[in-house]
Structures are given as C-alpha cells and as structure tokens.
N, C-alpha and C positions, 0 to 999 in steps of 0.2 A: 260592105257595111258602110253606113253613113258615119263620117268622122264625128266623134263626140265634141260638143262644146262644153268646156269645163268651167264651172262657176264655183267660187268660194262661198260657203254658207257659214255664217257666224252662228254658233250655238252657245249655250251656257257653259259648255265643257270644252271649248276650243273650236277651231275652224274645221268644218267638214268640206267635202267637195261633191258637187253634183255634176255627173256626167250625162249630158243631155243629148238625146237623139230624137228630134222632132219629126213627126209625120206631117205631110201636107194635108190640111183640113182634117185633123185628127177626130176620130169617133170615140176615142178613149185615151186616157193618160195613165200610164203605169209607173208608179213610184216604188222602187225596190231598194232594199238595203241588203248588205252582205251578212255572212255569218261570222262566228268568232274565230275561225281558223284561216280565213282567206278574204281578200278584198273583192272589189267589183269585177275582177278578172276571172271569177269562177266560171267554168264552162257553161253552166246553164244560164247564168245571167247574161253572158256574152252572146249566147245563141239567141236569146229573146231580143236583146238589143240590136243584133244584126239582122233579124228577120222581120220583126213586127212593124217597124216604121213604114215599110213598103205596103203594108196592109192597113194603114190608117191608124196605127197605135203608136203614140209617142212613148218612148221608154226613157226614164230618168233613173239612173243608178246613183244612190247616195252612199258615199264613202264616209264612214263614221270618223269623228275626230281622232279616236285612239289609233286608227289605222293610218290616217294622214300623218300623225305625229311619229310614226315608225315604231309604235309599241307592238309587242308580240302577243299580248293578252288583252282581250276585250274588257272594257269597263262595265260596271254593273248595269242591269236592265233599265233602271230609270234614266241613265245617261243616254242609252240608245234611243229611248222613246223621245227624249228632249231633242236629240239630233234629227230624228225623223219628222217631228212636229215642225222644227225650224225649216227643214227642207220643204215640207208641204206648204208652209206659210209663205214661202218665197215664190210660189208658183202663180202664174197668171194664165189660167186655162179655162176655157168654157166647156171643155169636154168632160165626161164623167171620170172621176178619179178612182183608181184602184191602187191600194197600197199593199205592201208585203215585202217579200224577199226570201232569202234562203236561211234556214235554220234559225239562229237568233234574230235575224231580220224578219223572218216570218212571224215569230212570236211578237216582236215589236209592232208589226203591222196589225196583227189581230187586236193587240191592246189599244192601239191608237185610232183605229179606223173610224169609229163612231165620232170622236171629237173632231176629226179632220173632215167630216162630211163625205167620207168615201162611200162609193157604191158597192164595193166588194173588196175581198182580200185574196191575194195570191200567195199561197204558202208552199214554198219549195222545200222539201225535206223537213217538214215540221218536226221538231224534237219533242215528241209526245212525252218522253221521260228520259232521264239520264241512262246511259248504257247499263243494262243489267238491273235497273231499278223501276220496274213497271208500277210499283206502289207509289212512286212520286209523279203521278200523272199531271200533265199541264193542259188537259182537255178543257178546263174551265176557261182558258184564254180563247179557245175557239168558240165555245158557247157564248162568251161575253161579247164577241164581235157583233152578233145580231144581224149579220149581213150575208149575202152569198159568198161562199168560200170555195176556192179550188185548191185542194191539197194535191201536190204532185210528189209521190213517195216511192222510194226505192223498195223493191220487194224484199231486200235483205237488210234494210236499215236497222241497225242495232238500237237506235233511239226511237223506234216506233215502226213496227212492221204494219203493212196496210190492214191486216186483220185485227190489229189491236185497237184501231180507232172505233169508237162507239158509233152505232148507226143512227142514234137519236139526236145528233147535232143538226139543228135546223139550218137548211141552206147549204149543207156541205156536199160537195162533189169531190170525187177522188179519181186521179189517174195514177195507175201503177206502172212503174218502169221495171220490166222483168229483169231479175237478177242483179239489180243495181243496189249499191250501198248508200250511205248517208250523203256522199258527194255525188250521187247519181252516176257513179262510175260502174261500168259493167266489166266482168272478167273477159279475157281474150277468147275464152272458150264459149262465151255466151251466144245464144241464137241470134241476137241482134247486135250489130256493131255499136260502138260508142256514138258515131254520127247518127245512126238510125234511132238510138235512144234519145239523143238530144232533139231529134226531129219530132219525137212524140211529145216532148216537153213543149215545143213551139206550137205544134198543131193543136194539142189539147187546150193550151192557153188561149190561142186565137179563137178557137171554136167557142170556148166558154165566154170570152169577152164579147164576142158578137152576139151570142144567144142571150146571156144573162145580164150583161151590163149595157153595151151600146144599144141592143135591141129593145131594152126596157125604158128608154128615155121617153 
C-alpha cells in the first residue's frame, strides 16, 4: 500500500485530517469519509485506499473533526457535510471527482455531491433507515444526488438490505456482498472469506469508476 500523506483540514467545526494516496496520472479522484462508529481505518476504506491508486484512482480518506478530537460519538449531519465540503475545497485535481464514504459518510457524500461538482457518489453500507425502522427511509438523499451512484451493501445489513432499496432511483447501481453485515463483515462460515468479500468491494468500485466516471469524460 502507498503510504498516506496526511494533511490537516480546517473546518467550521474543528480540524479534520485528509489521508491522501495519489495515483500517477489519475483518471479519477475518490474522496471518502468514514461512518459514525469507526474512523478511516475501516476495512473497506483501507482496501480501496490500498488497491485503487495502482489502477489510476487517487484515494483521499477524510477523517472528520469529531474523530480527530477523540470523541466517541459523531456530530450532527450538517457538521459532517461542512467537513466534507472543506476537504473537497482543499483539493487541486484535474481528474473527475467522486465523493462518498461508508454509512454516515455515504449519506454526506450523497447530500454534498452536486454542490461539489462531483461526477458520482460511492456509498458503502448506505444506512437506508435506522435498524428496525424501515418507515424512516433516507432514500431521498440518494434521489437528491442526481448523479451516478454505486451502493455497496451487505446482504444482511440491518440498516438496509439490498432488496429494500427502490429500483427507481436514477443512476443507482448496486453491488451486494453475500452474507455481510453493516460493516461488510462476513461470518466465518460464509461461502466467501473476508478477504474475498473486500475484493468484491474493490473490483466493483474500480469497474464502476472506469465505466461510468472516467470513461464518460
């Protein structure tokens, strides 16, 4: 894995950190933020950061100020959006920008994508609803993006199983990770290993980026 260059990003809610792994002559730039329960060391984020730069995709992982400050609980959604916008505004890249992240980071990416001039949204474990509350759907955040979206969802995600996502969201593609939960973790008895499951995350993301983002320039 390319060693990350870490930059401090000033936001209205404190300093965040941008973990930058640049590709040589990038064909796309992927700006991702983490969820409410873990930082940028989440396995799916690290798998993408480790693999994609060798394929021409720069990967920048944004660590939100609440996590940098050592807090255990994420701050409200508007603060996450402000952090992501600050991180995006600090970039100097000529390649197409894709924003997103995992869970809360995926929601923030969908909400901010248009104003950031992004070409697409990568949503890892999009929390379609709170656990056990399908009536509290957040699908309008996906609809509001108005851009190509790749959702990578665990088959057993209690915050939105793949079959719960509506089929009428324009531009939405979905990759299902068999037997995976919200953290995209698979049980030991699963047909695919954890490494194989993360391989699906990387391969499907790379294919989508080349086909729908870099290929549409």
